[in-house]
Each structure stands twice: as structure tokens, then as C-alpha cells.
C-alpha positions as a Markdown table, in Angstrom:
| # | Residue | x | y | z |
|---|---|---|---|---|
| 1 | Met | -0.1 | 0.0 | 0.0 |
| 2 | Pro | 1.2 | 3.4 | -0.7 |
| 3 | Leu | 2.8 | 5.7 | 2.1 |
| 4 | Tyr | 1.7 | 9.3 | 2.6 |
| 5 | Leu | 3.0 | 12.2 | 4.7 |
| 6 | Asp | 0.7 | 15.0 | 5.3 |
| 7 | Thr | 1.5 | 18.5 | 6.5 |
| 8 | His | -0.7 | 20.8 | 8.6 |
| 9 | Arg | 0.9 | 24.2 | 8.5 |
| 10 | His | 0.7 | 27.0 | 11.3 |
| 11 | Val | -2.1 | 25.6 | 13.4 |
| 12 | Lys | -2.6 | 28.2 | 16.0 |
| 13 | Gly | -2.5 | 27.0 | 19.7 |
| 14 | Ile | -1.4 | 23.4 | 19.0 |
| 15 | Thr | 0.2 | 21.4 | 21.6 |
| 16 | Phe | 1.6 | 17.8 | 21.6 |
| 17 | Glu | -1.2 | 16.7 | 23.9 |
| 18 | Lys | -3.9 | 18.0 | 21.4 |
| 19 | Val | -2.2 | 16.2 | 18.5 |
| 20 | Ala | -1.9 | 13.0 | 20.5 |
| 21 | Glu | -5.7 | 13.1 | 21.1 |
| 22 | Ala | -6.5 | 14.0 | 17.4 |
| 23 | His | -4.2 | 11.0 | 16.5 |
| 24 | Arg | -6.3 | 8.8 | 18.8 |
| 25 | Lys | -9.4 | 9.9 | 17.1 |
| 26 | Asp | -7.8 | 9.1 | 13.6 |
| 27 | Leu | -7.0 | 5.6 | 14.9 |
| 28 | Gln | -10.7 | 5.0 | 15.8 |
| 29 | Val | -11.9 | 6.1 | 12.4 |
| 30 | Gln | -9.0 | 4.9 | 10.0 |
| 31 | Gly | -10.2 | 1.3 | 9.4 |
| 32 | Lys | -13.5 | 2.6 | 7.7 |
| 33 | Tyr | -11.2 | 4.1 | 5.0 |
| 34 | Gly | -8.5 | 1.4 | 4.7 |
| 35 | Val | -5.8 | 3.8 | 6.3 |
| 36 | Asn | -3.2 | 3.1 | 9.0 |
| 37 | Tyr | -1.8 | 6.1 | 10.6 |
| 38 | Ile | 1.7 | 5.2 | 11.7 |
| 39 | Lys | 3.4 | 8.1 | 13.2 |
| 40 | Tyr | 3.2 | 12.0 | 13.7 |
| 41 | Trp | 5.4 | 14.9 | 14.4 |
| 42 | Val | 4.6 | 18.2 | 16.2 |
| 43 | Asp | 6.4 | 21.4 | 16.2 |
| 44 | Glu | 4.7 | 23.4 | 18.8 |
| 45 | Lys | 6.7 | 26.7 | 17.9 |
| 46 | Thr | 5.7 | 27.0 | 14.4 |
| 47 | Gly | 2.2 | 25.0 | 14.6 |
| 48 | Asn | 3.4 | 22.5 | 12.1 |
| 49 | Ile | 2.1 | 18.8 | 12.2 |
| 50 | His | 3.3 | 15.9 | 9.9 |
| 51 | Cys | 1.4 | 12.6 | 9.8 |
| 52 | Leu | 2.6 | 9.4 | 8.1 |
| 53 | Ala | 0.1 | 6.7 | 6.9 |
| 54 | Asp | -0.2 | 3.6 | 4.8 |
| 55 | Ala | -3.4 | 4.3 | 2.7 |
| 56 | Pro | -5.1 | 3.3 | -0.7 |
| 57 | Asn | -4.7 | 7.1 | -1.7 |
| 58 | Ala | -4.5 | 10.7 | -0.4 |
| 59 | Glu | -8.2 | 11.1 | -0.3 |
| 60 | Ala | -8.7 | 8.4 | 2.2 |
| 61 | Cys | -6.1 | 10.2 | 4.5 |
| 62 | Ala | -8.0 | 13.3 | 4.2 |
| 63 | Arg | -11.3 | 11.6 | 4.8 |
| 64 | Val | -10.1 | 10.2 | 8.1 |
| 65 | His | -8.9 | 13.5 | 9.3 |
| 66 | Lys | -12.0 | 15.3 | 8.5 |
| 67 | Glu | -14.3 | 12.9 | 10.0 |
| 68 | Ala | -12.1 | 12.1 | 13.2 |
| 69 | His | -11.4 | 15.7 | 14.2 |
| 70 | Gly | -11.7 | 18.2 | 11.3 |
| 71 | Leu | -8.0 | 19.2 | 11.1 |
| 72 | Ile | -7.4 | 19.0 | 7.4 |
| 73 | Ala | -3.9 | 18.8 | 6.0 |
| 74 | Asp | -2.6 | 21.5 | 3.9 |
| 75 | Asp | -0.6 | 19.0 | 1.6 |
| 76 | Ile | -0.6 | 15.3 | 1.3 |
| 77 | Tyr | 2.4 | 13.6 | -0.6 |
| 78 | Glu | 3.0 | 10.1 | -1.5 |
| 79 | Val | 6.4 | 9.3 | -0.2 |
| 80 | Lys | 8.7 | 6.3 | -0.4 |
| 81 | Glu | 10.8 | 5.1 | 2.8 |
| 82 | Gly | 14.5 | 5.0 | 2.7 |
| 83 | Ser | 17.1 | 4.0 | 5.2 |
């Protein structure tokens, strides 16, 4: 399954705890869309968030976020993992 990285930019008032809660909500919804959210990264200073997921397509990633908590990504990129 393809791997996707999404970016949420300049989310005001974001904290690691708020993103952790949003991620828990993603996990509750993701199976409905065939998505598996793997990891996330938070930069509280800039308000930037990045999420990594296995998914059938970028639209499925967006649907999970929209239904789970409404925090829509600014960009979603298909990526390949390196070492």
C-alpha cells in the first residue's frame, strides 16, 4: 500500500497533547477508509504537524482527518521510505 506524509501548517494553539488526542481519534476512524496512521510529528513553535500513513490514496487520508477531528492537512504527499 502507498505511504503518505501530510502536512498541517501554522495550526494556532497546537500542543503535543492536542495532536496526540487527534491521532487517537484518527485511529478510531481509519479502518473505515483502509488507512493506517503510523506516526506523527509536532512542532509547537511553528504550529506545524506531519502525519505518516499507509493508505490506498491521499483522499482516504483526508477523509479520516475530516471525520475524526476536522483538522485538514494543507498538503498530502505520496512518499517512499529510505534508510
